[in-house]
C-alpha positions as YAML, in Angstrom:
chain: A
units: angstrom
residues:
- id: 1
  name: MET
  ca: [21.81, 8.17, 27.13]
- id: 2
  name: SER
  ca: [20.14, 8.11, 30.53]
- id: 3
  name: GLU
  ca: [20.18, 5.03, 32.72]
- id: 4
  name: LYS
  ca: [16.99, 3.03, 32.27]
- id: 5
  name: LYS
  ca: [14.77, 3.80, 35.26]
- id: 6
  name: TYR
  ca: [11.63, 2.01, 34.15]
- id: 7
  name: LYS
  ca: [10.65, -1.62, 33.65]
- id: 8
  name: ILE
  ca: [8.26, -3.19, 31.16]
- id: 9
  name: THR
  ca: [7.31, -6.87, 31.35]
- id: 10
  name: VAL
  ca: [4.86, -8.65, 29.08]
- id: 11
  name: SER
  ca: [3.03, -11.87, 29.87]
- id: 12
  name: LYS
  ca: [0.31, -13.63, 27.91]
- id: 13
  name: LYS
  ca: [-2.80, -15.24, 29.32]
- id: 14
  name: ASP
  ca: [-6.06, -16.33, 27.68]
- id: 15
  name: GLY
  ca: [-5.44, -14.44, 24.43]
- id: 16
  name: GLN
  ca: [-4.43, -11.26, 26.22]
- id: 17
  name: SER
  ca: [-1.10, -9.52, 26.64]
- id: 18
  name: ILE
  ca: [-0.64, -8.12, 30.15]
- id: 19
  name: VAL
  ca: [1.94, -5.36, 30.16]
- id: 20
  name: LYS
  ca: [3.29, -4.31, 33.56]
- id: 21
  name: ILE
  ca: [5.03, -0.95, 33.58]
- id: 22
  name: SER
  ca: [6.83, 0.55, 36.57]
- id: 23
  name: GLY
  ca: [9.42, 3.18, 37.44]
- id: 24
  name: GLU
  ca: [9.96, 6.64, 35.97]
- id: 25
  name: LEU
  ca: [7.59, 7.12, 33.05]
- id: 26
  name: THR
  ca: [8.73, 10.48, 31.79]
- id: 27
  name: ILE
  ca: [9.95, 12.34, 28.72]
- id: 28
  name: ASP
  ca: [13.51, 11.30, 29.62]
- id: 29
  name: PHE
  ca: [12.64, 7.74, 28.57]
- id: 30
  name: ALA
  ca: [9.85, 8.45, 26.05]
- id: 31
  name: THR
  ca: [11.75, 7.23, 22.97]
- id: 32
  name: GLU
  ca: [12.71, 3.94, 24.60]
- id: 33
  name: ILE
  ca: [9.25, 3.35, 26.10]
- id: 34
  name: LYS
  ca: [7.57, 4.20, 22.79]
- id: 35
  name: SER
  ca: [9.77, 1.68, 20.99]
- id: 36
  name: GLU
  ca: [8.90, -1.07, 23.46]
- id: 37
  name: LEU
  ca: [5.17, -0.27, 23.44]
- id: 38
  name: ALA
  ca: [5.07, -0.11, 19.62]
- id: 39
  name: LYS
  ca: [5.83, -3.83, 19.52]
- id: 40
  name: LEU
  ca: [2.45, -4.45, 21.15]
- id: 41
  name: VAL
  ca: [0.58, -3.12, 18.13]
- id: 42
  name: LYS
  ca: [1.85, -6.11, 16.13]
- id: 43
  name: SER
  ca: [0.50, -8.55, 18.71]
- id: 44
  name: LYS
  ca: [-2.67, -10.47, 17.89]
- id: 45
  name: ASN
  ca: [-3.73, -10.25, 21.55]
- id: 46
  name: ASP
  ca: [-5.90, -7.75, 23.39]
- id: 47
  name: ILE
  ca: [-3.76, -5.48, 25.60]
- id: 48
  name: THR
  ca: [-4.04, -4.64, 29.29]
- id: 49
  name: ILE
  ca: [-1.54, -2.14, 30.68]
- id: 50
  name: GLU
  ca: [-0.90, -2.38, 34.43]
- id: 51
  name: LEU
  ca: [0.80, 0.64, 35.97]
- id: 52
  name: THR
  ca: [2.37, -0.56, 39.21]
- id: 53
  name: LYS
  ca: [5.15, 0.90, 41.33]
- id: 54
  name: VAL
  ca: [5.22, 4.03, 39.18]
- id: 55
  name: SER
  ca: [7.45, 6.58, 40.89]
- id: 56
  name: THR
  ca: [6.60, 9.39, 38.48]
- id: 57
  name: LEU
  ca: [4.89, 9.97, 35.17]
- id: 58
  name: ASP
  ca: [4.28, 12.95, 32.94]
- id: 59
  name: LEU
  ca: [2.00, 13.95, 30.10]
- id: 60
  name: THR
  ca: [4.44, 12.56, 27.55]
- id: 61
  name: PHE
  ca: [3.85, 9.07, 28.90]
- id: 62
  name: ILE
  ca: [0.08, 9.60, 28.99]
- id: 63
  name: GLN
  ca: [0.23, 10.70, 25.34]
- id: 64
  name: LEU
  ca: [2.12, 7.50, 24.50]
- id: 65
  name: LEU
  ca: [-0.66, 5.46, 26.11]
- id: 66
  name: ILE
  ca: [-3.35, 7.37, 24.23]
- id: 67
  name: ALA
  ca: [-1.54, 6.80, 20.91]
- id: 68
  name: LEU
  ca: [-1.10, 3.11, 21.77]
- id: 69
  name: GLU
  ca: [-4.79, 2.81, 22.61]
- id: 70
  name: LYS
  ca: [-5.74, 4.32, 19.26]
- id: 71
  name: SER
  ca: [-3.42, 1.99, 17.34]
- id: 72
  name: ILE
  ca: [-4.61, -1.10, 19.21]
- id: 73
  name: LYS
  ca: [-8.29, -0.28, 18.70]
- id: 74
  name: GLU
  ca: [-7.72, 0.43, 14.99]
- id: 75
  name: LYS
  ca: [-6.51, -3.17, 14.74]
- id: 76
  name: GLY
  ca: [-9.83, -4.33, 16.26]
- id: 77
  name: LYS
  ca: [-8.32, -5.35, 19.58]
- id: 78
  name: LYS
  ca: [-9.35, -4.39, 23.11]
- id: 79
  name: PHE
  ca: [-7.20, -2.04, 25.20]
- id: 80
  name: SER
  ca: [-7.40, -1.21, 28.90]
- id: 81
  name: VAL
  ca: [-5.25, 0.41, 31.57]
- id: 82
  name: LYS
  ca: [-5.27, -0.55, 35.23]
- id: 83
  name: SER
  ca: [-3.35, 1.45, 37.77]
- id: 84
  name: ASN
  ca: [-2.26, 1.72, 41.34]
- id: 85
  name: LEU
  ca: [-0.72, 5.19, 41.26]
- id: 86
  name: ASN
  ca: [0.67, 7.37, 44.03]
- id: 87
  name: ASP
  ca: [-1.11, 10.62, 44.92]
- id: 88
  name: GLU
  ca: [1.23, 12.78, 42.83]
- id: 89
  name: CYS
  ca: [0.57, 10.75, 39.67]
- id: 90
  name: LYS
  ca: [-3.18, 10.69, 40.33]
- id: 91
  name: LYS
  ca: [-3.14, 14.47, 40.75]
- id: 92
  name: LEU
  ca: [-1.46, 14.89, 37.36]
- id: 93
  name: LEU
  ca: [-4.18, 12.81, 35.72]
- id: 94
  name: VAL
  ca: [-6.96, 14.76, 37.44]
- id: 95
  name: ASN
  ca: [-5.40, 18.14, 36.59]
- id: 96
  name: SER
  ca: [-4.90, 17.13, 32.98]
- id: 97
  name: GLY
  ca: [-8.46, 15.86, 32.62]
- id: 98
  name: LEU
  ca: [-7.26, 12.35, 31.89]
- id: 99
  name: ASN
  ca: [-8.26, 10.68, 35.15]
- id: 100
  name: SER
  ca: [-10.99, 8.70, 33.39]
- id: 101
  name: PHE
  ca: [-8.35, 7.18, 31.10]
- id: 102
  name: VAL
  ca: [-7.20, 4.70, 33.73]
- id: 103
  name: SER
  ca: [-9.17, 2.49, 36.06]
- id: 104
  name: ALA
  ca: [-8.08, 1.56, 39.55]
...
């Protein structure tokens, strides 16, 4: 098993779960990240994902976010993603056509 090179923290405020995710968000850690994010579906709160200090991400991680969004919205909750990504990560989103998925 690879050394964990990402961090996920969850805080709650005003009926909303704020999930800060940083580090390497890649296929190498997809199973672990998916497991941690799946817990959010059970939450009664709306979800805001904050991508901060992300060193790298790939389409696998983006697909996890899209699946999470679908699951959260099916439960009648709100879902949003805020990001402060480096140029390489932004380029991946633009090239994949998913740049509108996250807001700055």
